[in-house]
N, C-alpha and C positions, 0 to 999 in steps of 0.2 A: 254463377247460382245454380245449386243441386235442381238435379231434374226428377222430378215426380215420376213414381210408378201409376203406370195408364191404367191399372186397376183400380185407383183412387183409396190404396190400402194406407196410405199416409206415409209407407216409406220410400225413400230415396230412390230413383234406379241404379242399377248398377251396370247394367248392358243391354244392346238394344237387339233383339231377336233378328236373325239374318234372315228368318221364314217369313215375319211377316212386319218388320222393324219395329216392332212396337218396342217402347221403352221399360223394362221392368225390374221391378228388385228380385234378388235370390229368391226370397220363398216364393213370389208371382210366377218367377220363370219354373222355378222345380215346378209347380201346380201346373201349371200349362202344358211343361216338358212330359209329364208322368200321364196325364190327363189324354193327350192326344195319344200316345200309345197302347193305355188302355183302351180307348175308341177304336182303334184299327185293329185291336185284338178281338172286340167283342164284335163287331161291325163284321168283320170277316171269318168270325167262328172258329179263330185259326185253333181254340182247344178245344176238348171237351171234361169235364170234371172226373178228375181220377186217372187222368190220362200219366203215363209216365214219358216224360220229354228231355232229352236230351240237347245240352246247348254248347256248340261247338264252340268252343275257348281257344283261340290263340294267344292269350294274352292282350293283344292289343286294345286298342279306346273302343270298336264296336262292339266285340265279344266282352268287354266287362262293365260295359256300360248294359250292355244288354244282359249279365246277369245278375246284376244287381238290381235293376228296374224289373226283371221278371218275378226276382223275390221278393221285391216290395209289393207288387201290383197282386203275386201271388197269397201274401198275408193278407191286405189291405183289402182285398175284392173277393178274399174265399174260391178262388179258381180251383181249388184241390188238385195241386198238380204234383206229381212227384218226379222234383228238378234233379238232373247229374250232367258235369262237365265232362265235355267229352271235347279231347285233345290229340291234335295229332303232330308226332314227333316227325319231323321229313330229315332231320340228321342234317343241319346246316349250322357247322360249327361257328360260334360268334354269333347267332342270331335265334337258331330254334331253342338252342339247351337254355340261353339267358332267360327266355321271353317265358319257358316253363316255369322258372321259379315265378313269375310271377303269375300264373295261373293257380300255382301250388299256392299261394301269398290269398288269390281270392277264395279257395277253395275252404282255406281258416278261416278267413274274413267274414264270407256267406254262409260258412256252415252247411256246403253243398257237396258231395263227394265229386271224386273224380277220376277218371279212368285216362290212362294217356297208351295211345298206340303209335306205334314209330313204323315205317315204312321197311325201316332192315328185317323187324320180325314179319310184316304183311308181306314183302317183294322181295328181299335178300337184298334188296338196294338201299343205299342213302343220297340222297342230292347232293351231297359231294362227290360222291364215289361215280353218280350218274353225269354230273357238270364235266367231272376229266374224262368220260369217255365221248362226250357231246359237243363239252366246249360252253360259251356262253351264250350260244345262240341256239333257241328252241327249248331251253332248259325250263322253262316257265309252262311250256303244253306238257313237259313230265312231269312237274309238279303239281299242277292244275287237276288235270286227268288222274294222278294216282290219290290227290288229296278226296276228290270228289267223291273215288270208289272206298278209299279209306272211312269216309264218316260213315258210308252206307253200311261196311263191315264192323264197323264199332256200335253202330245203331243194333243191328242186326246180334252181338254178343251181350248187348246189354238189354235185348227186347223190348225197347223204347217203343213209343207210338207214331211218336214225331221230332227233327230235328229239327231249334229254330237256329238260327243262322244269325248273323251280323250283318248281313247287306242293308246298306242304308242307301238314303234317295239320290247321295252323289254315286256310289255305286250303279245303282241301277240304269240312271241316266248314262253314264258312261258306256254301259252294256247295250244298251241301245244304241250309241253312236257306233260302237264297236261293230255290232250287228248289222246297220246299214252298210257301214265302210266295205265290209267285207262280202255283203251282198248275202248273209246267211238267214234267210228267210224262217230256219227252222228256229233256231234259237230266236230270231227275233218274236217269235208266235208267243212264245213262254217265256222270256226274260222279263218282262212284269208283272208275270202271274206272283200273286204273294203267297200262293200256296203251289208247289210243284210234286210231279210223282202221285204216290197214295194207291196204286193200282193194284193190281196181285203181286202178292211177292216182294213188293216195294215200300218203303219206308217214307212218308210224307216229309217234304222239308217245309217249312215257313218264314216269313220273313218280316218280323214284329215291328221293325225299325224301317219300313220299307218309304214312309214318308217324311222321314224324320233327317233332316240337315244334317252334313257330316259336321258343321262349323258349330253346330246347337250340341251336338255328342261331345265334342271337345270341353265344350264350356258349362256342361252338367257335369264330366268329367272335373273339372277343374273347382268347381264350386262344391263337390261334394268329397274334392280329394280322395278320389279312387286312385287307386293305385293300379296301373296301366303302363306296357313295355311301347315304346314309340319309336323304335327304331326302326328303320326299315330295310327287308329283306337284304344283302348281298349280293344278289341277282337281279332283282326285282328294275333296276334304271334300263334294262333292255329288254322289259316287257312292250307289247304292244300297247298294252291297257294306258302306258305312261302317257302317251300320245293322247289319246281320246282325252285324258284327264285332265292336259295340260289346254285342250284346246274349248272343253267345258268351260277352266275357269278363266279362260278369255271371255268367252259367253256371257257369263256370271257376270264381270264386270260391269258389260253393258246393259244386261238382261238381268236383275237378281233372280227374278222366279223362274227361268230358262232349264233349271232342273225339275221342278214340277210339270213345268210345259213340256220338257219332253217325256217325262215319267207315262202324262196322260196322255200324250200323243202314240206315244208306242200302245198303251192300254187299248185306243180306238182303230188302231190299225185293222186292216182288212185286207185278206189275198183270196186270190180267184181260186174257184173250186179245181181250178187244172193244175193249180200250184202243186208240185210235189210235196207231200208229207212224209215225214220220217215214221215209222212204224218202232212205236217203244214196246222193248222184249225182254225176253233174259240172257244174257251169255252163253253159248252151249257151254264154254271151258269153267268161267268160273262161278255160274249162276247168281250174277247181279244186274242190275237193269243196265239196256243197251238199247240205242237205235241201230245196233250192225253187229254182226256175225262174222267172226268173235270181237267185244268189245274192244274198245281204243287201249284200255289199262293193258288188256290181256296181248295186243299186239305189240305195245312200246314195251313191255316186259320180255316177249319174246325176242324182240331186236336186241333188249341188251344181254339177255343170256346168250343169244348167238353171235355175240362180239358185233351186229350190224344195228347200232344206235338210232341211224335215222330209217329204222324197216315202217315206224309207222308214221314219218312225217311226210307229209306231199301227200300224191295221190295213189290210191288204190296200186295200181297197175306199175307204176314205180316200185312201190315194195316187193308185189307179186315177182317181178323182173330180179330183185334183189334176191328172194328166194332161191329163185331157180338155177341162179349162177351161182350161190354157193352150194347148192346139193348137188351140181355139178361139179363141181370143183371136191367137195369130200367123198364123192363118187368115184372120178379118178384117182385119186389119193388113195383110199381104200382099196382100187383094183390095184396101183402100184404095189401098195404093201402085199397083196396076193400072189403077184408074180414074183416078187422080191422072197417070199416065205418058199417058194418053190423049189428053192435052189438053195 
């Protein structure tokens, strides 16, 4: 016997919401899903009327649903936003080149302009070349650092007021777990923030999908027949996040509310005043936001250009020793060439 929709609309239910366990028909699920994101945007005052907003678009399910729903809510509730898709091409053959075709399809379907920036034009390196230097270990460090800064660079070029990212509830819960396991109190303080940045010379980032479950994003995209790219990055299987994700899924089987429980726990965490807090400023080299001098992106890029790809991996003292050793070798080589030329 068919199960009726919990809202008593008279239609048969087609799904059970992972977030609430409610049996809903498609129409009522769409309404609830969109209303919750609208509530998140309004209660947290993520946007101001007339703002220009860059939507970080990768072609995946999260960014595709984010772009679709923002466009829908912007029209429905008259947010007055000027939306633009911002995509980063990391230069991963067989992955990013294909996903960018999906982003272009989103651009055409939703009638939102698109800007694509590549690692190659920004840094002179692609992820394929970086992996050729560093190997399959630590490659996600390079990609994550460069991608975050690339979004800032793109946002600055576009002169937007904020960047909307597709981070969902699962992503944030995973990040809380990762930062706890690494003892990273600095990131643990801000990883649950729905808005980050926004100080002097920085463009804020907002997370409209912060309280939206990944499973519901997939279901929404499926029932709406949205076009998105679902292939995993070829370099991702070695990422540390994968272990946190597997652990979270195991916990979710035992306690379905664990995702939201972890987020709320992260929001309520307090630290002693004696805990050292990083001071966010502007990198003296590139001029973008950083909590160290020079920023991590500049150090990693310096290592690649010096032929020392592991320069920015690990402790700062290790990197300093690597620089000193290479500088001594170059000085000795130059001295030897001068002596040779004298004869």
